[in-house]
C-alpha positions in Angstrom: -4.4 51.2 213.0 -1.7 53.6 214.0 0.1 55.2 211.1 2.6 57.7 212.6 1.3 60.7 214.5 -2.3 60.3 213.4 -4.5 57.2 213.8 -6.3 56.5 210.6 -7.8 53.7 208.5 -7.9 53.6 204.7 -10.8 52.1 202.7 -11.2 51.8 198.9 -14.7 51.3 197.7 -14.0 52.2 194.1 -12.0 54.9 192.4 -13.5 57.7 190.5 -11.2 60.5 189.3 -13.0 63.8 190.2 -11.7 66.3 187.6 -8.1 65.4 187.8 -8.0 65.3 184.0 -9.4 68.8 184.0 -6.4 70.1 185.9 -7.9 70.6 189.3 -5.2 68.9 191.3 -2.6 71.3 189.8 -1.7 74.9 190.8 -5.2 75.7 192.0 -4.8 73.5 195.0 -1.5 75.1 195.9 -3.0 78.5 195.3 -6.0 77.9 197.6 -3.7 76.4 200.3 -2.5 80.0 200.7 -6.1 81.1 201.7 -5.8 80.4 205.4 -8.0 83.3 206.5 -10.6 82.4 203.9 -10.8 78.8 205.1 -10.7 79.8 208.8 -13.7 82.1 208.2 -15.7 79.3 206.7 -14.9 77.0 209.6 -15.8 79.7 212.1 -19.3 79.9 210.6 -19.6 76.1 210.7 -18.2 75.5 214.2 -21.2 76.4 216.4 -23.2 73.7 214.5 -20.5 71.1 214.1 -20.8 67.8 216.0 -18.0 65.3 217.0 -18.3 62.7 214.2 -17.5 64.5 211.0 -17.2 63.6 207.3 -15.4 65.8 204.8 -16.4 65.0 201.3 -13.9 65.9 198.5 -11.1 66.4 201.0 -8.6 67.1 198.2 -5.1 67.4 199.6 -6.3 68.0 203.2 -6.0 71.7 203.7 -9.4 72.1 205.2 -9.1 68.7 207.0 -6.0 70.0 208.8 -7.9 73.1 209.9 -10.7 71.0 211.3 -8.3 68.9 213.3 -6.4 71.9 214.7 -9.4 74.2 215.4 -12.4 72.0 216.2 -12.7 69.3 218.9 -14.0 66.1 217.4 -13.8 62.4 218.0 -13.8 61.0 214.4 -13.1 62.5 211.0 -13.8 60.6 207.8 -12.2 61.9 204.7 -13.7 61.0 201.3 -11.7 61.7 198.1 -12.2 59.9 194.7 -9.4 61.4 192.7 -6.3 59.1 192.5 -3.7 61.9 192.6 -5.4 63.9 195.3 -6.1 60.8 197.5 -2.4 59.9 197.5 -1.5 63.5 198.5 -4.2 63.5 201.1 -3.0 60.2 202.6 0.6 61.5 202.9 -0.7 64.8 204.4 -2.8 63.0 207.1 0.1 60.8 208.1 2.1 63.9 208.9 -0.5 65.5 211.2 -0.2 65.4 214.9 -3.7 64.6 216.1 -5.3 62.1 218.5 -8.5 62.1 216.4 -9.4 58.9 214.6 -9.2 59.7 210.9 -10.7 57.2 208.4 -10.0 57.7 204.7 -12.1 56.5 201.8 -10.9 56.4 198.2 -14.3 56.7 196.7 -17.2 59.1 196.0 -19.5 59.7 198.9 -22.3 57.8 197.3 -20.0 54.8 197.0 -18.7 55.1 200.6 -21.8 56.2 202.4 -23.0 52.8 203.6 -19.6 51.8 204.9 -19.2 55.2 206.7 -22.6 54.8 208.4 -21.8 51.3 209.5 -18.6 52.4 211.1 -20.0 55.5 212.9 -23.1 57.3 211.8 -21.8 60.9 211.3 -23.5 63.9 212.9 -21.8 66.4 210.4 -21.1 66.1 206.7 -19.0 68.8 205.1 -18.8 69.9 201.4 -16.4 72.8 200.8 -16.2 73.7 197.1 -17.4 70.2 196.1 -21.1 70.0 195.5 -20.7 72.1 192.3 -18.7 69.3 190.8 -21.4 66.6 191.2 -23.7 66.1 188.3 -26.7 64.8 190.4 -26.4 67.0 193.4 -29.9 66.1 194.7 -29.1 62.4 194.8 -25.9 63.4 196.7 -27.9 65.4 199.2 -30.5 62.6 199.7 -27.6 60.2 200.3 -26.2 62.6 202.9 -29.6 62.6 204.7 -29.8 58.8 204.8 -26.2 58.6 206.2 -26.5 61.2 208.9 -27.5 60.3 212.4 -30.8 61.7 213.8 -30.7 65.5 213.7 -27.4 65.4 211.8 -26.3 68.3 209.8 -24.9 69.1 206.4 -22.4 72.0 205.9 -22.1 73.4 202.4 -19.9 76.0 200.8 -20.3 76.5 197.0 -19.6 79.2 194.3 -22.5 81.5 193.6 -24.0 83.5 190.8 -24.4 81.6 187.5 -23.5 84.8 185.6 -20.0 84.6 187.0 -19.6 81.1 185.4 -16.7 81.2 182.9 -13.8 79.2 181.4 -12.1 78.8 184.8 -15.2 77.1 186.2 -15.3 74.8 183.1 -11.6 73.9 183.4 -11.8 72.9 187.1 -15.0 70.9 186.5 -17.7 73.1 187.9 -21.1 72.1 186.6 -23.0 75.1 188.1 -22.8 78.1 190.4 -25.6 78.3 192.9 -28.0 81.0 194.1 -28.9 81.1 197.8 -32.6 80.4 197.1 -31.8 77.6 194.7 -29.6 75.8 197.2 -32.2 76.2 199.9 -34.9 74.7 197.7 -32.7 71.7 196.9 -32.0 71.1 200.6 -35.7 71.4 201.4 -36.6 68.9 198.7 -34.1 66.4 200.0 -35.4 66.5 203.6 -33.4 69.2 205.4 -34.4 72.3 207.3 -32.2 75.3 206.9 -30.4 76.5 210.0 -28.2 79.1 208.4 -27.9 80.3 204.8 -26.2 83.4 203.4 -24.1 84.8 200.6 -20.4 85.0 201.4 -17.6 87.3 200.2 -19.4 90.2 198.5 -16.1 91.9 197.8 -14.9 89.0 195.7 -17.6 89.4 193.0 -15.9 92.3 191.1 -12.4 90.8 190.9 -13.8 87.4 190.0 -16.0 88.9 187.2 -13.0 90.9 185.9 -10.5 88.0 185.9 -12.7 85.1 185.0 -15.5 86.6 182.9 -14.0 89.7 181.2 -10.4 88.5 180.9 -11.4 84.8 180.7 -8.5 83.6 182.8 -8.3 79.9 183.5 -5.8 79.9 186.4 -5.6 81.0 190.0 -2.5 83.2 190.8 -1.1 82.1 194.2 0.2 85.6 194.8 -3.2 87.2 194.1 -4.8 84.6 196.4 -2.3 85.3 199.1 -2.8 89.1 198.8 -6.6 88.8 198.9 -6.5 86.4 201.8 -4.2 88.6 203.9 -5.4 92.1 203.2 -9.0 91.9 202.0 -10.6 88.9 203.7 -10.1 90.2 207.3 -11.8 93.4 206.3 -14.7 91.7 204.5 -15.2 89.2 207.3 -15.6 92.0 209.8 -18.2 93.7 207.6 -20.2 90.5 206.8 -20.2 89.6 210.5 -22.6 92.5 211.1 -24.2 93.2 207.7 -26.1 90.6 205.8 -25.2 90.9 202.1 -27.8 90.5 199.5 -25.3 88.9 197.1 -21.9 87.3 197.3 -19.3 85.2 195.3 -20.2 82.1 197.3 -23.1 80.6 199.3 -22.7 79.1 202.7 -25.4 76.9 204.2 -26.0 74.7 207.2 -29.0 72.4 207.3 -30.4 69.8 209.6 -31.9 66.4 208.8 -35.7 66.5 209.2 
C-alpha cells in the first residue's frame, strides 16, 4: 500500500524489545547517525555482493536503511525491528523517504518474521549491522538466515571485535559479546555458509575505544567525538585499509554465501 513517498507494508509478528530498557534507543542512535562516512564505508564493502531483494535486521531508526535506498539499486527492502520505540521511529522515517523501492516493515525479531518474509519474497541478501552481538543464540539466528535466503543468497555482517575491548558501554547497550574474525568465520561455516569476504575493520579505532570504554569506563557515545572521528579519521583509515589488510581491528566485517 502507498504511504506517502515510499511504498511499504507493515507487519507485526510479535513484539520483542531489543535493549530499549538498556538505553540503546537514546543518545547512541543520534550519535551514530552522525557517522555518515563510517556507514558509507560499510555499504561500499557490501555493495559488490548485494542482490536486489534485501532484508535489514535490527534496522533501528533507519539510518543505514536510508543509505541502502539512496546508494544501492534494489527491488525490495524488508526492515525488521523488534523494539517498540525504535520501530515507531523507523516507521516515521521510512514514510518520509523518497524512494520507488517496495519497503516492507516487520515489528518482530528475525526468527519470528523469517517465514513471513520468505513467503513474500525469498531474499537474496540479509544484512546485520551492529546487531548480531545483541542476540543470545547467534548460531540459531544464522541458521534461520540460511533457511530464509534464496539459493546462493548471502549474509552481510558487521559486528564489534576483540573481547578484551568489552566494557561497561557494551553492557549498557546490550552487547553479549565482541567477535574475533576467526570465531565469526567458524560460526558461519557451522551454520552452512561459505566465506566470500572476511576482515577486521577500523584498526585506528582500537586505541580510542580502549581508552574511553575500558580505561575510563565511559558508558556513552559523544556525538561531537563521533562526528570528528567520522569526518577526519575515517576517510584516512578507509584509504589505508583499502590497500593494506589489517591483522586486527575494532570491528569485523564478513560476507558469506549459503551453501
